[in-house]
N, C-alpha and C positions, 0 to 999 in steps of 0.2 A: 387422468394426469398422463402427461407424454413423458416418454421415457427420458427425455432431455432435463426434465425435472424444474421446468420453469413454470410457474403459476401463470394461468391465462390473464391476459391484459397487463402483465407486469413490464414486457418487453415492447417498446414504441416500435412501430414500421420505420424503416430507414427511408430518409429523402433520396430520391432517384439521382439528382443532381451530384456531380462529383465522382472522384473514384470508387466506385461501390466496393471493390474487393478490399480496398484500405477502411472503409467505414465499416464492413464487415468484420474485419480483422480488429478494430478499436472496440466493436461492440460486444465480441466475444471475449476479447481480452480483459475487457470491465466485468463481465459476467464470471471469469474465473478469478480475478483479483479479489472481488468481493465476496467470493464463494458461493455466488448464486449456482454456479456450476461447482460442485464438489470435486476435490482430488479422487480419481478412481471412476468418475462417472462417464458413463458411455455417451459419446456425442453422436447423434444420429443426424446426418446431413440433411434428409427431407425433414426432420422435425425443427431442426435449427432454421432452417430456409424458411419455413412457414411461421416459425414465430418473429423472425426478421422482415418477413414480407419480400423476399428474394428467390431468385432461383437457386439451384444447388451448385451452380458453378461458382459464385464468389465464396460460398461456404466452403468450398472443397480446398480452393485457393489459399482462403483463411487459414484453415486447419493444418495445411502444409507448412505455412510460414509460422505458425504457432509451434508446430513440431520442430522445426529448424532452430527454434529459439527456446524450445525446452519447457514449453507450456502445455503441450499435449503429446501424447505417445500415438503413434500409428503402429497398431500390430497387424501383422499380416493374417488375412482370412477372419479378422475380428473388427477392425475399425478403428474409430479415434477415441481417446480415453484422455479425461483430464490428468495431467501428469501428478503423480503422488510423491512428493519431496521425501527425500532421505533425511534423516537427522544429521547425517553430514552435511548435506547440501544446505540446509538451514543454518547451522552453526557456522559454516564458512561465510555465507552472505551475512549474517547477522554480526559476526566478527569484522568484517570489513565495514559494515555500517557504523559500527563503533567508532573505528579509526577516522572516518570520514565526518562524523557527526560531532566528536570532541574536539577535532581541529577547527570545525565551525563554529562551535560554541566560543572557542578562545577567541576566534578572530571576530565575532560578534560582540564580545565584551570590549573589544580594542576599538571597535568601528561605529557601533550602534549608537543613533542619537535618540532624542525624545520621542520621535515619531514611530521610530522602529519600536521601542520599547512599549509604547501605547498600543502597538498593533499586536504584539505578542500578549499583551494583558485582555485585549478583545478576543483575541482567539483562545486563550486560556479559558475565559468565561463562558465563551461559547461550548468548549470542549467539558467544562464542569456540569452546564446546564444538559448537554447530551448523557452524561452519566447518570444525572439525577432522574432522568426522564427515563433510563434502561434504553437508551437509543444506540444501539451499538453501532449501526451503520454510521451514524452521525457522529459517535465518538472517533470512530476510525478515520473518518474524512477530516475532522478537526485537529487529530492527532497530526496525521500526513501535512496538513497545512501549517500547522506550529513548526514543526520541523523544517518545512520549506522557507517558512518566514526565516528561521533561525540561519539557515544556509544563505538566503539573500542578504541578510545582514552582515555576514560574514565578508562580502563583498570580493569572492574570489570566483572568477568564471571556470576556472578549470577545477576547482573543487564542486562547485554546482553542477557542472556537465558530469564528473564522475557519481555524484551521489543520485542524479536523475536516473542514471543507468540502473541503478538497485532500487528504486523508491517503490515500484510496483510489487517487487518481490518482496519487501519490507512489509508492504500493505497486507499481501497475501499471508504472510507469517504472521502478522501482528492481528489481523481479525479473530482468529480463533481464540486468542487470550485476551482480546480488549476488555471482555466482560470481567476477567478475573484481575486483569491489572487495574481496572475500575478508577476510583478516586485516587488512588496512591499514585498514579501515572500522572495525574494532574497536580498534586502535591509537590512531585518532583519537577514539574514544570515551573510552578511558582518559585522553586528554589532556583531554577536555573536563570528567571527572569531578574530574581534579586541579585545574583552574582552578576549578570550582564549590565544590569542598572549601577552596580557598584563599579564597573569596570574592572572586576577581578577575574583577570584571564585565567589563573591557576584554578581558582574555585569554579568557575563556569566550565573549564574543561574535566574536572573531577566529578562535578554534577551529572554533566551529560554522559560521561563514560559509566558511572554508575546508574544511571537512568537506562541506558541502552543495554546495559549488561544484565539489569532485572528483567527486561523484555525476554532477552535471549534465555535466559534461566526459566523464566516461566513457559515460555514456548517448549522447552525439553520437559518439563515437568507437568505439561496440561494433560488433561485426560484425553484420550484417544478413542 
């Protein structure tokens, strides 16, 4: 096992065409977001380069960018490490997420049509199947897609842009509690769909606020 902690064969080689440093950045960010690379884990340039099938230079550039954005810590004489978020960092981001998502739910209740509600129901069903199959990665992905769809149905481009800025960090914080949230999270999603279908803006706001607050509370109460 390499110290970068990635199982052999799980990381595809990157295609050469295109801006390689950007592709390496996206690959590493995805590995961090999904916690294939764990908080606090040492990131060795040569090993990451070998996994991705690239030279060390684009890896070094990607790590520097990830450091600037707060995903990676560069420590003098020690190297690069996946950032370990503090409880305050998580709390601040998840609090902002509650504000954004609650407003999105309200607007979705005001604006969503039949097709949009059907799309939410299909995403919810897929999420429920992922939970039943104990597919944590699948549940995390479907949770993100469900919330993105609600944001889309809200029809506010500025709100969507702000939400997109925190989306990956929300996934990062949600992943370690996805199994614990489990089926209850999708029951709450069903309640939200009912409120949106009824065009009940107040109820949709309340359900979404409670839903995101449950996730925030669960994160802080998680086993570390």
